[in-house]
N, C-alpha and C positions, 0 to 999 in steps of 0.2 A: 391527748392525755398529758397532764402535767406531772413532772417528776420533781419531788421535793428532795433537796440535798440535806442529808443529816449531818455530814461532817465537812463543813465548809473550809476548815483550816487545812485539811489534807488536799483539797482541790481536786479530788478524784472525780466528782460529778458536779462540776461548776463551769460549764462551757461559756456561759454568758459572762461570769465574773472573770474567767481567764482571758476572754477576748478583751474585756475592758481593761484588765491589767496590762495586756500586751500593748494595747493602743496607748495607754498612759505612760508606758515605759519607753516610747519612742519620741524623739524630738521631731516636731512638725517643721521640717525644712522648707516645705512649700510656703507655709505662712510666713516664715522668717524671710524668705526671698522676696515675697510680695511686699512685706513691710519695709524692707531695705530699699526696694525699687520705688516705693511710694514716697520716699524721702525727697524725691525730685520736686514734689509739690511745694516744698519750702520756698521755692523761688517766687511763689505767688503770695507769700506772707508779707504784706507791705509794712506792718509794724515792726516785725523782726528785722526786715531789711533796713528800715529807717534807723533803728537803734544801732545795728551793726555798722552801717555806713557812717553814722555820726561818730561812733567810737573809733573806727579806723581813721577817719579824717582828723579827729582831735588828737588821737595817739600819734599819728604821723606828723602832725604839726609840732607836738611836744618833742618828738624824737629829732626832728629837723632842728629845733631850737637847741637841743642838747648837743647835736653835732656842731652847730655854730659856736656854742659856748666852749666846747672842747677845742675847736680851732683857735679860739682866742686865749687858750690856757686858763679858762675859768672853770676849773675842775669842780668846785662845790656846786656851781650853777648847773653844770652838765649832769652831775649825779642826781640832783633834785629833779631836773627836767626829764631825765631818763626814767627815774622812778615814777614820775607823773604819767609818762607815756605807758608804762607797764600797768599802772593802776587803772588808767582809763580803758585800755584794751581788755584787761581782765574782767573788770566789773561790767563793761559794755557787753562782752561776750556772755557773761552770766545773765544779764538782762535779756538778751536775745534768746538764750537757752530757756529761760522761764517762759517766754512767749511761745516758743516752739513746743515746749512740753505741754503747755495748755492745749495747743492744737492736737498733739498726739494723744492726750488723754480725753479729748472731747470736752474740756472745761471751757467755760466762757472766757474769751480772751480779755486779759486785763489791759488797762490803759498803759501807754508808754511810760508815763511818769510813775505809775504804780510799779511797773516792772523794774525801773531803775532803782526806786527806793527799796523794793524787795531784794534786789540783787545786792545792794549795799548792806542789807541786813543778814543775808545768808551766804554771801560769797566766802566769808571766812571759814565756813564749814568745809568747803572744798579744800582749802589750804590745810585745815586740821586733819582731814582724812588723809591727804597726801603726806603730811608730816608723820602720821602714825605708820603708814605703810613704809615711808622712808626709814623710820627707826627700825622696823622689822627687817628691811633690806640691809641696813647697816649691821644689825646683829648677825644676819646670815653671812655677810662678808667678813665679819670678825671671826666667826667660826671657821670659815674657809682659810682665812689668814693664819689662824692658829694651827690648822692642819699643815699648811705649808711650812710653818715654823718647826713643827715636829719632824718634817722631812729633812731638816738640817742635822738631825741627830746622826751620829756615826753608826755604821753597820745597818741599823734598821731603817735609816732614812730613805735610801733608794727603794727598798721594798715597799715602804709606806707610800712613797711617791707614785709607785705604779698603781696604787688604789686611788690616790687623791686625784690623779689626772682625769680618769673617766668620770669620777664623782663631780669634780669641779665643772667639767664641760657640760654635763647634763644639768646640774643645778643652775649654773649661770644661764644656759640656754633657755631652760624653762622659766627662769626669773625674767629674762628679757621678753619672752613670749607673753607671760602674764602681765608684765608692765605695759607692753604695747597693745594688748588686746583687751585688758580688763581695767587695770588701774588708771592709766592715762585717759582713755575715752569715756569710761563709765562712772567715774567718780562724780563728775559734774551732774549728769542726769539723776543720780540718786538724790542729790540735794535739790535739784529743780523739781523733783516729784514730791518733795515735802519732808524728806528724812532729816533728822537731827544729825549732829556730828557723830554721835555714838551709833545711831542707826545706820548711817552711811558706812562707817567702818565695818559693822557687822554684815551689811549687804555685800560690800566688796569682798569681804572674807568668804562669804558663801559662794559668790561667783568664782572666786579663785579655787575653791574646793571642788565645785561641781560643773562649772560651765566654761572653762578656759577654751576647750576645743570649739564649742558652739560660738563663743565670742570671737575667737580668732577667724573662723570661717566667715562669719558675718562681717567682720571688719575688713576682710579681703574684698568681699562683695561691695561694701560701702566705699572702699578706696577706688574700686573700678568705676562706680557710679559717679563719685566726686571727680575722678579724673576725666570722665567723659563730659561732665558739665564744664569743667575747667577748659578742656580742649575746644568744646563748642563755643564757649565765651571768648577764648583766645582767637578762634577763627573769625568770629564776628568783629572783634576789635581790630585785628590785623587787616582784614579785607575792607571794612568800613573806613579804617584810618588811612589806608593807602589811597582809596578813592577820594576821601576828604582832602588829603594833602595835595594830590594831583589837581583836583578841582580848585583848591585855594590858590595854588601857584598861577593857574591859568586865569581865574576870575578876578582875583585881587591884584594881580600884577606884582606879587612879592617875588623878588629875585633871589630865592634861596632853594637849595635842594629840598624835595618833598620830605626827605627823612628828618630834616630839622624840625618840621612842624609835627612830627610823630613822636618826638622824644618823650613828651609827657604821657603818651599812651602806654609806655613800658616802664613807668615809674621813674624816669629820668627828670632832671631839672636843668636849669640854665647853666649849671656848672659843667654839664656834659656837652655844651656847645662852645665851639671856638669863636668867640665874639669878633676876632680880628678878620675873619672871612665873611662876616655877616654885614650887609649894608645897614647903616644907622637907621634908615627909614623903615627897615623891616623888623626892628627890635620890638615894637609894640605888638605886631602880629605874633611874634615868637613868644612873647610873654603871655598873650591871651591863649595861644595854642597850648602852652605848657600848663596853664591853669585848667583849661577845659579838658585836656588830655589826662590831667591828674584825677579829675572827677570820674572819667571813664575807667581809668586804672583802678580806682577804688571800687567801682561797681563790679569790675571784672574779678576782684578779689572777694567781694562779698558773696557773689553767687555760689561758688563752690563751698564757701564756708557755711552758708546757710544750709546747703544740702548735707554737709557733714554733721552739723549740729543737730539737724532733724533726724539724721540717720542714727546717731548715737542714742537719741531719745527712743527711737523705735527699737533698737537693739536692746536697750535697757528694759523696756516694757515687755519685750518678748521673753527675755531671760527671767524677769521677775514673775511673769505669768507661769512659766515653766517651773520655776522654783516653788511657787505656791502649789502647783499640782503635785510636785514631789512631796512637799510637806503634808499635804492633805492625804496622800496615799500612805505615808508613814504613820499618820495619826489613826487612820482606819485599821492598819495592821496592829 
């Protein structure tokens, strides 16, 4: 026997609708965990790895040139080369983010050259969004500074300070949480998914209003996943590097401590080696080991970075989907 509900607004006889409302009112944590864990698949994305590795290598070279120029007191050159390093790493990371967002959305993967060109065309949107949020944060700090200035007033100042202290602690703590969980990680994915500058600002604003807790918990999970990938990569580098160095000393006859051949694996260079204690005939092998070790070091940095970028894409899509559900439920009401 079917029961027809005559007053759906009261909800007195609407068990199915109530159940649907209850389900839609809950955040699907299980799906969120699965999507965050699935970000490990990013290590198999060859195009994104290639772009990110090239960006890190080129950015590292520009940064090394900036350091050398600074050592020669060539400050203008150092500033320009440092700015070039930041430019390369920023837009290279955006290009990798576009490729990873394509995977996360199930879109056809674009070519590497297209990703780089698209990153050059949309990367400024990330900066604009961050600038707008930064202006809002500056306004908030100005208000807090004004409250502290009022606390300098005689008589009422100490009483007002008793109220300003807890208010400042809570506001600044929440602002840092929002910046670390929403603004910093999710601004890029909003742009990579196709949002304009203004749409990106609005999306970040909605996340700040409704999903700070969700974003913070998922970012903790992503940090754990990224840390595990970094630890695993570090173990592979250290274990393989030690065996390589020991075998090189024995097989090539290079009379140097094995640690000297491992400097490049940890981001070091020839300036970290005391050349006075190294035989001249071993310098060629040390140079080659530093170059090869630098390549391995770059790969070790790229792996967790890929997982992180794919993870923030998945977090963004999860929150966007949840936000669309909430908007749909509000429109129905």
